[in-house]
Backbone as a printed PyTorch tensor [residue, N CA C, xyz], in Angstrom:
tensor([[[-20.5610,  -6.9830, -64.3580],
         [-20.7950,  -5.5370, -63.9940],
         [-21.2040,  -5.6950, -62.3150]],

        [[-21.7650,  -6.7120, -61.9640],
         [-22.2540,  -6.9460, -60.5840],
         [-20.9360,  -6.7910, -59.7610]],

        [[-19.9390,  -7.5250, -60.1300],
         [-18.6820,  -7.4450, -59.4060],
         [-18.0240,  -6.0290, -59.4640]],

        [[-17.9250,  -5.3080, -60.5540],
         [-17.4050,  -4.0690, -60.4460],
         [-18.3150,  -3.1080, -59.5400]],

        [[-19.5650,  -3.3440, -59.5470],
         [-20.4470,  -2.5880, -58.5440],
         [-20.1900,  -2.5990, -57.2830]],

        [[-19.5820,  -3.7910, -56.9490],
         [-19.2760,  -4.1990, -55.7290],
         [-17.8260,  -3.8100, -55.1900]],

        [[-16.9390,  -3.4240, -56.0770],
         [-15.4890,  -3.0810, -55.6400],
         [-15.6900,  -1.7920, -54.7320]],

        [[-14.5500,  -1.2230, -54.5070],
         [-14.3680,  -0.2320, -53.2360],
         [-13.9560,   1.1460, -53.5970]],

        [[-14.6440,   2.1770, -53.2220],
         [-14.4230,   3.6270, -53.2150],
         [-14.2470,   4.1320, -51.8460]],

        [[-12.8480,   4.7770, -51.9840],
         [-12.7240,   5.6680, -50.7120],
         [-13.2690,   6.9990, -50.4150]],

        [[-14.0600,   7.0050, -49.1320],
         [-14.8740,   8.3200, -48.9290],
         [-14.0570,   9.1610, -48.0640]],

        [[-14.0900,  10.2550, -48.3970],
         [-13.1770,  11.4400, -47.5610],
         [-14.1730,  12.3860, -46.9420]],

        [[-14.1050,  12.9570, -45.7080],
         [-14.7700,  14.0320, -45.3340],
         [-14.1270,  15.3110, -46.0780]],

        [[-14.9130,  16.3230, -45.9000],
         [-14.6760,  17.3860, -46.5650],
         [-13.2270,  18.1660, -46.3660]],

        [[-12.5860,  17.8160, -45.3770],
         [-11.1970,  18.1250, -45.0450],
         [-10.2180,  17.0170, -45.7010]],

        [[-10.7890,  16.1400, -46.3380],
         [ -9.8530,  14.9580, -47.2680],
         [ -9.3810,  14.0000, -46.1500]],

        [[-10.0000,  13.6740, -45.1870],
         [ -9.5830,  12.7200, -44.3200],
         [-10.3770,  11.5910, -44.7060]],

        [[ -9.8740,  10.2250, -44.9680],
         [-10.3710,   9.0600, -45.1290],
         [-11.4260,   8.5420, -43.9200]],

        [[-12.6260,   8.6590, -44.2300],
         [-13.4760,   8.0970, -43.0490],
         [-14.3680,   6.8430, -43.4210]],

        [[-14.3150,   6.3570, -44.4670],
         [-14.8410,   5.1560, -44.8960],
         [-14.6090,   4.4970, -45.9440]],

        [[-14.9780,   3.0240, -46.4860],
         [-14.7450,   2.5290, -47.8200],
         [-15.9290,   2.0050, -48.1540]],

        [[-16.5660,   2.2910, -49.2790],
         [-17.8570,   2.0610, -49.8000],
         [-17.8950,   1.2990, -50.9580]],

        [[-18.8780,   0.8320, -51.3700],
         [-18.9910,   0.0270, -52.6640],
         [-19.2660,   1.0890, -53.9200]],

        [[-18.8750,   0.7310, -55.0620],
         [-18.9060,   1.6530, -56.3640],
         [-20.6710,   1.8670, -56.5040]],

        [[-21.3720,   0.8660, -56.1990],
         [-22.8140,   1.2910, -56.2460],
         [-23.2410,   2.2440, -55.2540]],

        [[-22.8520,   2.1380, -53.9880],
         [-23.3300,   3.2230, -52.9670],
         [-22.4970,   4.5500, -53.3300]],

        [[-21.3920,   4.5820, -53.9420],
         [-20.6410,   5.7240, -54.3960],
         [-21.4220,   6.3780, -55.3260]],

        [[-21.9810,   6.0210, -56.5180],
         [-22.5990,   6.5700, -57.4950],
         [-23.9300,   7.0250, -56.9060]],

        [[-24.7370,   6.4130, -55.8420],
         [-25.8730,   6.8430, -55.1830],
         [-25.7790,   8.2000, -54.3160]],

        [[-24.4860,   8.3050, -53.7600],
         [-24.0410,   9.4360, -52.8650],
         [-23.7090,  10.6520, -53.9900]],

        [[-23.2510,  10.2340, -55.0120],
         [-22.8220,  11.3360, -56.1420],
         [-24.0860,  11.8540, -56.7640]],

        [[-24.9320,  10.9750, -57.0560],
         [-26.3140,  11.3930, -57.6490],
         [-27.0100,  12.2790, -56.8420]],

        [[-27.0940,  11.9460, -55.4950],
         [-27.8110,  12.7880, -54.7270],
         [-27.3350,  13.9950, -54.3680]],

        [[-25.9480,  14.2700, -54.5660],
         [-25.5000,  15.4430, -54.3870],
         [-24.6760,  15.5730, -52.9580]],

        [[-24.6490,  14.3650, -52.3260],
         [-24.0660,  14.2880, -50.9540],
         [-22.7200,  14.2300, -51.0770]],

        [[-21.9740,  13.8610, -52.1050],
         [-20.6050,  13.8830, -52.4570],
         [-20.1950,  14.2030, -53.7830]],

        [[-18.9390,  14.5870, -53.9690],
         [-18.4090,  14.7180, -55.2820],
         [-17.2870,  13.8260, -55.5740]],

        [[-17.1800,  13.5930, -56.8920],
         [-15.9090,  12.7240, -57.1630],
         [-14.6650,  13.4860, -57.4030]],

        [[-13.6250,  12.8780, -57.0800],
         [-12.2490,  13.5830, -56.9560],
         [-11.4480,  12.8220, -58.0190]],

        [[-10.9010,  13.4820, -59.1980],
         [ -9.8310,  12.8140, -59.9820],
         [ -8.6070,  12.9250, -59.6550]],

        [[ -7.8270,  12.4280, -60.4550],
         [ -6.2970,  12.2530, -60.2310],
         [ -5.7040,  13.4950, -60.1580]],

        [[ -6.1140,  14.6250, -60.7050],
         [ -5.3730,  16.0010, -60.3690],
         [ -6.2580,  16.6900, -59.3300]],

        [[ -6.8940,  16.1340, -58.3810],
         [ -7.6420,  16.6460, -57.2140],
         [ -8.7540,  17.5780, -57.6560]],

        [[ -9.3060,  17.4270, -58.8260],
         [-10.4740,  18.2330, -59.2390],
         [-11.6410,  17.5720, -58.8850]],

        [[-12.6800,  18.3250, -58.0780],
         [-14.0390,  17.9120, -57.8890],
         [-15.0980,  17.8590, -58.8420]],

        [[-15.9360,  16.9100, -59.0370],
         [-16.8350,  16.8600, -59.8970],
         [-18.3150,  16.4970, -59.4290]],

        [[-19.2760,  17.1770, -59.7750],
         [-20.6020,  16.6250, -59.3590],
         [-21.0080,  15.4320, -60.3910]],

        [[-22.2670,  14.9480, -60.0380],
         [-22.7540,  13.7950, -60.8380],
         [-22.7630,  14.1070, -62.3950]],

        [[-23.2910,  15.2950, -62.5870],
         [-23.5370,  15.5090, -64.2660],
         [-22.1310,  15.9540, -64.6870]],

        [[-21.2370,  16.3650, -64.0650],
         [-20.1070,  16.7090, -64.8350],
         [-19.1210,  15.4580, -64.9460]],

        [[-19.2450,  14.4510, -63.8520],
         [-18.4800,  13.2840, -63.8060],
         [-19.0450,  12.2320, -65.0970]],

        [[-20.1650,  12.2740, -65.1690],
         [-20.8270,  11.3190, -66.2620],
         [-20.4020,  11.8800, -67.4500]],

        [[-20.2360,  13.1690, -67.5650],
         [-20.0400,  13.8390, -68.7800],
         [-18.5400,  13.6470, -69.2700]],

        [[-17.6620,  13.1720, -68.2990],
         [-16.3850,  12.9560, -68.6610],
         [-16.1810,  11.6710, -69.7110]],

        [[-15.4290,  11.6580, -70.6390],
         [-15.1500,  10.5490, -71.7370],
         [-14.5910,   9.3200, -70.8420]],

        [[-15.2800,   8.2600, -70.9900],
         [-14.6060,   6.9430, -70.5250],
         [-14.5660,   5.7860, -71.5200]],

        [[-14.4260,   6.2890, -72.9340],
         [-14.0990,   5.4210, -73.8200],
         [-13.2460,   4.3380, -73.7480]],

        [[-11.8980,   5.0890, -73.2280],
         [-10.6210,   4.1770, -73.2340],
         [-10.3950,   3.8630, -71.6530]],

        [[-11.3610,   4.0060, -71.0130],
         [-11.2310,   3.7230, -69.4010],
         [-11.5650,   2.2980, -69.1770]],

        [[-10.4380,   1.5180, -68.5580],
         [-10.9290,   0.1000, -68.2930],
         [-11.6640,   0.1400, -66.9740]],

        [[-11.5270,   0.9670, -66.0790],
         [-12.3740,   1.1150, -64.7420],
         [-13.6390,   2.0480, -64.9090]],

        [[-14.5420,   1.3940, -65.8130],
         [-15.7180,   1.9850, -65.8450],
         [-16.8770,   1.2600, -65.8890]],

        [[-17.9810,   1.6940, -65.7820],
         [-19.1560,   0.8420, -66.1030],
         [-20.0170,   1.2170, -67.2490]],

        [[-20.9420,   0.2850, -67.7810],
         [-21.6350,   0.6050, -68.9950],
         [-23.0280,   0.6830, -68.5340]],

        [[-23.6330,   1.9320, -69.0520],
         [-25.0910,   2.0340, -68.7170],
         [-25.8460,   2.1400, -70.1550]],

        [[-27.2370,   2.0860, -70.1350],
         [-27.7970,   2.1200, -71.4550],
         [-27.2420,   3.2330, -72.4050]],

        [[-27.0890,   4.5010, -71.6790],
         [-26.8230,   5.7590, -72.5980],
         [-25.3600,   5.9220, -72.7890]],

        [[-24.4440,   5.4920, -71.9160],
         [-22.9890,   5.6740, -71.9490],
         [-22.1540,   4.8100, -71.0890]],

        [[-20.7880,   4.9850, -71.1910],
         [-19.7570,   4.4340, -70.2910],
         [-19.6000,   5.4610, -69.2590]],

        [[-19.3680,   5.0580, -68.0170],
         [-18.9070,   6.0820, -67.0280],
         [-17.9300,   5.5630, -66.2620]],

        [[-17.0420,   6.4270, -66.1280],
         [-15.7010,   6.1220, -65.1510],
         [-16.1920,   5.8700, -63.5880]],

        [[-15.5790,   5.1190, -63.1060],
         [-15.9030,   4.7860, -61.8180],
         [-14.7960,   5.9670, -60.8220]],

        [[-15.5570,   6.5160, -60.0440],
         [-14.9620,   7.4010, -59.1170],
         [-14.2170,   6.5430, -57.9950]],

        [[-12.9390,   6.4820, -58.0140],
         [-12.5190,   5.7550, -56.7990],
         [-12.2250,   6.4950, -55.5000]],

        [[-12.5230,   7.9210, -55.6810],
         [-12.5570,   8.7810, -54.4060],
         [-13.6110,   9.5960, -54.3240]],

        [[-14.3010,   9.7600, -53.2430],
         [-15.2360,  10.5620, -53.3240],
         [-15.2350,  11.5720, -51.9300]],

        [[-15.5900,  12.6590, -52.0890],
         [-15.4530,  13.8200, -51.1210],
         [-16.7480,  14.0530, -50.6300]],

        [[-17.2620,  13.8900, -49.4000],
         [-18.4550,  14.2760, -48.8140],
         [-18.8050,  15.7330, -48.7310]],

        [[-19.6390,  16.5060, -49.2320],
         [-19.7990,  17.7230, -48.9370],
         [-19.8420,  18.5310, -47.6880]],

        [[-20.5220,  17.7960, -46.7280],
         [-20.6020,  18.7080, -45.4900],
         [-20.1640,  17.8970, -44.0770]],

        [[-19.7670,  16.6670, -44.4020],
         [-19.2270,  15.8110, -43.3570],
         [-17.7680,  16.2770, -42.9290]],

        [[-17.5730,  16.6260, -41.7190],
         [-16.2880,  17.3480, -41.0280],
         [-15.5990,  15.8990, -39.9790]],

        [[-16.3720,  15.0090, -39.5350],
         [-15.9950,  14.3140, -38.2760],
         [-15.0740,  13.3210, -38.8410]],

        [[-13.9900,  13.1260, -38.1310],
         [-13.0580,  12.1570, -38.1670],
         [-13.0710,  10.9230, -37.2120]],

        [[-13.1910,   9.7980, -37.9070],
         [-13.3330,   8.4470, -37.0800],
         [-12.4840,   8.6590, -35.9230]],

        [[-12.8880,   8.0250, -34.5850],
         [-11.9840,   7.7270, -33.4710],
         [-10.8300,   6.9920, -33.7560]],

        [[ -9.7260,   6.9790, -33.3210],
         [ -8.6820,   6.4060, -33.5660],
         [ -8.5560,   5.0390, -32.6430]],

        [[ -9.3230,   4.1860, -33.0480],
         [ -9.1550,   2.6890, -32.4930],
         [ -9.7710,   1.8620, -33.4980]],

        [[ -9.4200,   0.6650, -33.4090],
         [ -9.8280,  -0.3330, -34.0400],
         [-10.9120,  -1.1520, -33.1170]],

        [[-12.0720,  -1.4260, -33.9530],
         [-13.2010,  -1.9340, -33.3520],
         [-12.6760,  -3.4600, -32.8160]],

        [[-12.9850,  -4.0200, -31.6590],
         [-12.5650,  -5.2800, -31.2740],
         [-13.6610,  -6.3660, -31.5490]],

        [[-13.5220,  -6.9590, -32.6870],
         [-14.3980,  -7.7720, -33.2330],
         [-13.8520,  -8.9860, -33.9780]],

        [[-14.5160, -10.1120, -34.2170],
         [-14.1980, -11.2080, -34.6120],
         [-13.2360, -10.9640, -35.9300]],

        [[-13.9300, -10.3270, -36.9380],
         [-13.3210, -10.0020, -38.1480],
         [-11.8950,  -9.3190, -38.0540]],

        [[-12.1150,  -8.5540, -37.2230],
         [-10.6850,  -7.6780, -36.9450],
         [ -9.6310,  -8.4710, -36.3990]],

        [[ -9.9980,  -9.4810, -35.5800],
         [ -8.9560, -10.3180, -34.8580],
         [ -8.5320, -11.2740, -36.0660]],

        [[ -9.3320, -11.8100, -36.8450],
         [ -8.7100, -12.6240, -38.0500],
         [ -7.8360, -11.6820, -38.9660]],

        [[ -8.1320, -10.5840, -39.0330],
         [ -7.3350,  -9.6660, -39.9490],
         [ -5.8710,  -9.4820, -39.0540]],

        [[ -6.1180,  -9.3180, -37.9540],
         [ -4.8420,  -8.7870, -37.2350],
         [ -3.7610, -10.3460, -37.3990]],

        [[ -4.5070, -11.4260, -37.1900],
         [ -3.8470, -12.7300, -37.2120],
         [ -3.6610, -13.2270, -38.5450]],

        [[ -3.9670, -12.4260, -39.6410],
         [ -3.8880, -12.7320, -40.9960],
         [ -4.5540, -14.3470, -41.3170]],

        [[ -5.6230, -14.3390, -40.6730],
         [ -6.2470, -15.8910, -40.9280],
         [ -5.5100, -17.0800, -40.5010]],

        [[ -4.7620, -16.7890, -39.7480],
         [ -3.5810, -17.8800, -39.4310],
         [ -3.8380, -18.1890, -37.9250]],

        [[ -3.7160, -19.6160, -37.8940],
         [ -3.8380, -20.2200, -36.3690],
         [ -2.5850, -19.7490, -35.7540]],

        [[ -2.7650, -19.2070, -34.4410],
         [ -1.5960, -18.8320, -33.7260],
         [ -0.8820, -19.6810, -32.8450]],

        [[ -1.3110, -21.2140, -33.1600],
         [ -0.5010, -22.0690, -32.5000],
         [  0.0870, -22.9110, -33.5410]],

        [[ -0.5040, -23.3030, -34.6630],
         [  0.1410, -24.1760, -35.6380],
         [  0.8120, -23.4830, -36.7290]],

        [[  0.4350, -22.0680, -36.9200],
         [  0.8530, -21.4350, -38.0380],
         [  0.1610, -21.8020, -39.3040]],

        [[ -0.8980, -22.4000, -39.3740],
         [ -1.5270, -22.6820, -40.7520],
         [ -2.4600, -21.6970, -41.1800]],

        [[ -2.4330, -21.1200, -42.4050],
         [ -3.4500, -20.2190, -42.7690],
         [ -4.6060, -20.8970, -43.1880]],

        [[ -5.8380, -20.6590, -42.6250],
         [ -7.0590, -21.3370, -43.0810],
         [ -8.1590, -20.4290, -43.6520]],

        [[ -9.0730, -20.9130, -44.2240],
         [-10.3110, -20.1430, -44.3710],
         [-11.0280, -19.5820, -43.1650]],

        [[-11.7720, -18.5920, -43.1360],
         [-12.3590, -18.1410, -41.9450],
         [-13.3800, -18.9960, -41.4800]],

        [[-13.9650, -19.7910, -42.3370],
         [-15.0800, -20.7860, -41.8770],
         [-14.3830, -21.9300, -40.9910]],

        [[-13.0190, -22.2350, -41.2030],
         [-12.2590, -23.1140, -40.6240],
         [-11.5210, -22.6290, -39.2220]],

        [[-11.8800, -21.3810, -38.8770],
         [-11.0980, -20.7420, -37.6670],
         [-12.0600, -20.3320, -36.6140]],

        [[-11.6720, -20.2480, -35.4710],
         [-12.4180, -19.8720, -34.1890],
         [-11.5010, -18.7110, -33.4030]],

        [[-11.9240, -18.3840, -32.3750],
         [-11.3900, -17.6730, -31.5650],
         [-10.8900, -18.3250, -30.1890]],

        [[ -9.8000, -18.0620, -29.7450],
         [ -9.2480, -18.7230, -28.4140],
         [ -8.8500, -17.7170, -27.6270]],

        [[ -9.4330, -17.9110, -26.1110],
         [ -8.6360, -17.2710, -25.0840],
         [ -7.5320, -17.9100, -24.7090]],

        [[ -6.2430, -17.2120, -24.7090],
         [ -4.9310, -17.6370, -24.4380],
         [ -5.0860, -18.1300, -23.0500]],

        [[ -5.3870, -17.2500, -22.0550],
         [ -5.6220, -17.4740, -20.7220],
         [ -7.0670, -17.7430, -20.6240]],

        [[ -7.6700, -19.0060, -20.4450],
         [ -9.0080, -19.2880, -20.3040],
         [ -9.7320, -18.6550, -19.6910]],

        [[-11.0900, -18.2200, -19.9140],
         [-11.9320, -17.5440, -19.0180],
         [-12.1960, -18.1490, -17.7640]],

        [[-12.0910, -19.7310, -17.6650],
         [-12.2430, -20.3690, -16.5400],
         [-11.1900, -20.1170, -15.5680]],

        [[-10.0590, -19.6260, -16.0780],
         [ -8.9140, -19.2680, -15.1740],
         [ -8.7470, -17.7410, -14.8980]],

        [[ -9.9060, -16.9380, -15.3030],
         [ -9.8660, -15.7430, -14.9880],
         [ -9.3450, -14.6610, -16.3430]],

        [[ -9.1400, -15.4380, -17.4180],
         [ -8.8480, -14.5880, -18.6110],
         [ -9.9640, -14.0230, -19.1880]],

        [[ -9.7230, -12.6750, -19.7400],
         [-10.7930, -11.6720, -20.3790],
         [-10.6660, -11.5990, -21.9060]],

        [[-11.8250, -11.2840, -22.2050],
         [-11.8730, -11.1640, -23.7450],
         [-11.5030,  -9.6890, -24.1300]],

        [[-10.1990,  -9.7540, -24.4090],
         [ -9.6240,  -8.3630, -25.1500],
         [ -8.4800,  -8.6720, -26.0130]],

        [[ -8.0780,  -7.6300, -26.7330],
         [ -7.2030,  -7.8680, -27.6720],
         [ -5.8940,  -8.7480, -27.4230]],

        [[ -5.5320,  -8.5440, -26.0080],
         [ -4.1030,  -9.0090, -25.7040],
         [ -4.3500, -10.4950, -25.0860]],

        [[ -5.6580, -11.0560, -25.2230],
         [ -5.9410, -12.3720, -24.6620],
         [ -6.7010, -13.2840, -25.6140]],

        [[ -6.8940, -12.6410, -26.8690],
         [ -7.8230, -13.4800, -27.8840],
         [ -7.0330, -13.5050, -28.9400]],

        [[ -6.9320, -14.9510, -29.5930],
         [ -6.1500, -15.0780, -30.8810],
         [ -6.9920, -16.0620, -31.9710]],

        [[ -6.5210, -16.0820, -33.0490],
         [ -7.3410, -16.7960, -34.1430],
         [ -6.6960, -18.1820, -34.0380]],

        [[ -7.6560, -19.1410, -33.9060],
         [ -7.0850, -20.5980, -33.5410],
         [ -7.7280, -21.4830, -34.7290]],

        [[ -7.0310, -22.5580, -35.0730],
         [ -7.9950, -23.7000, -35.8530],
         [ -8.5780, -24.4260, -35.0340]],

        [[ -9.5000, -25.0850, -35.6080],
         [-10.5080, -25.9850, -34.6520],
         [ -9.4960, -27.1550, -33.9450]],

        [[ -8.7780, -27.5930, -34.6510],
         [ -7.8710, -28.7120, -34.1290],
         [ -6.9300, -28.3400, -32.9840]],

        [[ -6.2350, -27.1500, -33.1170],
         [ -5.5080, -26.5990, -31.9390],
         [ -6.3890, -26.2230, -30.7960]],

        [[ -7.4930, -25.7070, -31.1060],
         [ -8.2760, -25.2650, -29.9770],
         [ -8.8960, -26.3580, -29.2400]],

        [[ -9.1640, -27.5120, -29.9360],
         [ -9.5810, -28.7050, -29.3060],
         [ -8.3800, -29.1580, -28.4590]],

        [[ -7.2760, -29.2780, -29.0710],
         [ -6.0620, -29.7800, -28.2360],
         [ -5.7960, -28.9300, -26.9450]],

        [[ -5.8690, -27.5780, -27.2410],
         [ -5.5550, -26.7010, -25.8980],
         [ -6.6700, -26.8530, -24.8780]],

        [[ -7.8710, -26.9360, -25.3310],
         [ -8.8810, -27.0010, -24.3540],
         [ -9.0220, -25.8090, -23.3930]],

        [[ -9.3600, -26.0610, -22.0970],
         [ -9.4660, -25.0270, -21.2610],
         [ -8.0410, -24.7620, -20.4710]],

        [[ -7.1230, -24.8380, -21.1320],
         [ -5.7780, -24.8490, -20.4490],
         [ -5.0060, -23.4070, -21.1040]],

        [[ -3.9540, -22.9240, -20.4680],
         [ -3.0540, -21.9610, -21.0540],
         [ -2.2270, -22.7840, -21.9990]],

        [[ -1.6280, -21.9070, -22.7210],
         [ -0.4780, -22.6870, -23.8850],
         [  0.4560, -23.3840, -23.1360]],

        [[  1.0100, -22.8160, -22.0700],
         [  2.0860, -23.5310, -21.2820],
         [  1.4180, -24.7410, -20.6680]],

        [[  0.3100, -24.7980, -20.0940],
         [ -0.2130, -25.9240, -19.4170],
         [ -0.4340, -27.0900, -20.5220]],

        [[ -0.8240, -26.5900, -21.9090],
         [ -1.0470, -27.5000, -22.8790],
         [  0.2490, -27.8800, -23.8030]],

        [[  1.2520, -27.4170, -23.3190],
         [  2.5870, -27.4430, -24.0190],
         [  2.5490, -27.0310, -25.4460]],

        [[  1.9130, -25.7800, -25.7490],
         [  1.8900, -25.4890, -26.9830],
         [  2.4760, -23.9260, -26.9830]],

        [[  2.6990, -23.5120, -28.0800],
         [  3.4810, -22.3170, -28.0520],
         [  2.8920, -21.2610, -29.0020]],

        [[  2.4640, -19.9620, -28.6730],
         [  1.9640, -18.8680, -29.5980],
         [  2.9680, -18.5420, -30.7070]],

        [[  2.5330, -18.0260, -31.6970],
         [  3.4230, -17.5810, -32.9060],
         [  3.9440, -16.2320, -32.4790]],

        [[  3.0370, -15.4360, -31.8720],
         [  3.3180, -14.0330, -31.4070],
         [  2.4010, -13.7800, -30.3200]],

        [[  2.9410, -12.7460, -29.3680],
         [  1.9800, -12.2320, -28.3440],
         [  0.9910, -11.4560, -28.9670]],

        [[ -0.2490, -11.7820, -28.8540],
         [ -1.3810, -10.9910, -29.1410],
         [ -1.4190,  -9.4790, -28.8450]],

        [[ -1.6630,  -8.4820, -29.5660],
         [ -1.7230,  -7.0840, -29.1710],
         [ -2.8160,  -6.3640, -29.8360]],

        [[ -3.2920,  -5.2960, -29.4050],
         [ -4.0450,  -4.2450, -29.7500],
         [ -3.5240,  -3.8210, -31.1690]],

        [[ -4.2150,  -3.9390, -32.5050],
         [ -3.5740,  -3.4510, -33.4450],
         [ -3.3900,  -2.0920, -33.5620]],

        [[ -2.3840,  -1.5750, -34.4210],
         [ -2.0830,  -0.1510, -34.6400],
         [ -3.3380,   0.4800, -35.8480]],

        [[ -3.6200,   1.4570, -35.7080],
         [ -4.6780,   1.9880, -36.4460],
         [ -4.1560,   2.3320, -37.9080]],

        [[ -4.4930,   1.7740, -38.8590],
         [ -4.1170,   2.0900, -40.2220],
         [ -5.3830,   2.1890, -41.1390]],

        [[ -4.9910,   2.7450, -42.3000],
         [ -6.1500,   3.2200, -43.0190],
         [ -6.8030,   1.8650, -43.6650]],

        [[ -6.2910,   0.7820, -43.7570],
         [ -7.0840,  -0.1100, -44.3520],
         [ -7.5210,  -1.0660, -43.4040]],

        [[ -7.3600,  -0.9320, -42.1230],
         [ -7.7270,  -2.0220, -41.1740],
         [ -9.2300,  -2.2000, -41.2330]],

        [[ -9.7050,  -3.1860, -42.0470],
         [-11.1690,  -3.1850, -42.1100],
         [-11.5460,  -4.6300, -42.1390]],

        [[-10.7590,  -5.4780, -41.7010],
         [-11.4340,  -6.8200, -41.4840],
         [-11.3540,  -7.6690, -42.6500]],

        [[-10.6830,  -7.1490, -43.7360],
         [-10.4440,  -8.0430, -45.1710],
         [ -9.3560,  -7.5430, -46.0390]],

        [[ -8.9690,  -8.0720, -46.9880],
         [ -7.8350,  -7.8040, -47.7040],
         [ -8.4400,  -6.6670, -48.8180]],

        [[ -8.6550,  -5.6670, -48.3970],
         [ -9.1520,  -4.4960, -49.1150],
         [ -8.1420,  -3.9590, -50.1510]],

        [[ -8.5000,  -3.9770, -51.3980],
         [ -7.5740,  -3.4970, -52.5430],
         [ -7.5380,  -2.0070, -52.2290]],

        [[ -6.2860,  -1.4900, -52.4550],
         [ -5.9650,  -0.0770, -52.2240],
         [ -5.7150,   0.4380, -53.6010]],

        [[ -6.6410,   1.3490, -54.1630],
         [ -6.4520,   1.6360, -55.4980],
         [ -5.3200,   2.8240, -55.4110]],

        [[ -4.7010,   2.9660, -56.6450],
         [ -3.5460,   4.1810, -56.6600],
         [ -4.2510,   5.4380, -56.2600]],

        [[ -5.2530,   5.6560, -56.6420],
         [ -5.9980,   7.0090, -56.2560],
         [ -6.1300,   7.3880, -54.9030]],

        [[ -6.1080,   6.1040, -54.1450],
         [ -6.1650,   6.3750, -52.7610],
         [ -5.0770,   6.7080, -51.9300]],

        [[ -3.9090,   6.3270, -52.5420],
         [ -2.5690,   6.5060, -51.6610],
         [ -2.3280,   7.8860, -51.2020]],

        [[ -2.6090,   8.8970, -51.7790],
         [ -2.3290,  10.2970, -51.1060],
         [ -3.1120,  10.5030, -50.0270]],

        [[ -4.2290,   9.6800, -49.6020],
         [ -5.0310,  10.0000, -48.4430],
         [ -4.6930,   8.9020, -47.2930]],

        [[ -4.0420,   7.8320, -47.6570],
         [ -3.9940,   6.6540, -46.5060],
         [ -3.2610,   6.9240, -45.1870]],

        [[ -2.4420,   7.8740, -45.1420],
         [ -1.6220,   8.2720, -44.1410],
         [ -1.9670,   9.2640, -43.2730]],

        [[ -3.1820,   9.8260, -43.4340],
         [ -3.8610,  10.9030, -42.9040],
         [ -4.3390,  10.5140, -41.4640]],

        [[ -5.4450,   9.5610, -41.6640],
         [ -6.1410,   9.1190, -40.5970],
         [ -6.7320,   7.7880, -40.9890]],

        [[ -7.6870,   7.1420, -40.2530],
         [ -8.0210,   5.8050, -40.4980],
         [ -9.5170,   5.6390, -40.0990]],

        [[-10.0600,   4.6000, -40.6500],
         [-11.3280,   4.2100, -40.1680],
         [-11.4510,   2.7720, -40.1460]],

        [[-12.3970,   2.2170, -39.1860],
         [-12.4240,   0.7640, -38.9700],
         [-14.0690,   0.6630, -38.6730]],

        [[-14.5510,  -0.0040, -39.6560],
         [-16.2230,  -0.1640, -39.4730],
         [-16.3870,  -1.5000, -39.6730]],

        [[-16.2310,  -2.4200, -38.6780],
         [-16.5410,  -3.8860, -38.9170],
         [-17.0410,  -4.7100, -37.8000]],

        [[-18.2560,  -5.1330, -38.1710],
         [-18.9710,  -5.8530, -37.2610],
         [-19.3780,  -5.6440, -35.8570]],

        [[-20.0050,  -6.3360, -35.0150],
         [-20.2120,  -5.7870, -33.6640],
         [-19.0410,  -6.0170, -32.8620]],

        [[-19.0380,  -5.2690, -31.9680],
         [-17.5650,  -5.1490, -31.0310],
         [-18.2450,  -6.2290, -30.1120]],

        [[-16.8240,  -7.0950, -29.7300],
         [-16.8400,  -8.1010, -28.8740],
         [-16.8140,  -7.5550, -27.4820]],

        [[-17.5740,  -8.2910, -26.5960],
         [-17.7230,  -7.7970, -25.2510],
         [-17.1500,  -9.0250, -24.3570]],

        [[-16.5640,  -8.8090, -23.2160],
         [-16.2190,  -9.6200, -22.3130],
         [-17.5810, -10.1670, -21.4380]],

        [[-17.9680, -11.5910, -21.4600],
         [-19.0180, -11.8980, -20.6570],
         [-18.8630, -12.7360, -19.6240]]])
């Protein structure tokens, strides 16, 4: 049940634009407080009382409480929130890992994030800046091999030229599962809420 409570729910503003992805636990809290309403597959809205009254006996996507089995709302609509997120992906470590698919941009090996770090393509000691176009995901071995040199100076080649990622509905720094109920909303706008934004120092 703990795992289920930590799975994802898409949150829409009142104009049905996606603004965030939250946990099932938080979604039920928003629903219970009356801050949001659940949206079903036929685009009908439900408050907490009506949602919990729906039959969930044959639902696989549900949680058990002492009193009943409750369907998990995979889409919530906020009652009064109109704001649409800014159309830009936050420049952060986790978003760089996501852009580069957890793959070293020099040797091409996919690694666990704990085995990766960030590399300035043009080293800061040579005037390189900390930006989307100059920072890539690198394994520790390649990072040490490259050292304070450019890829050309180190006789290494980048898999691809680093770029600012395009703004997509699930660019959140992880392999977020997109539930079928989300699909009608994913091409409308996007949200990126991940970690501290990196700064050039």
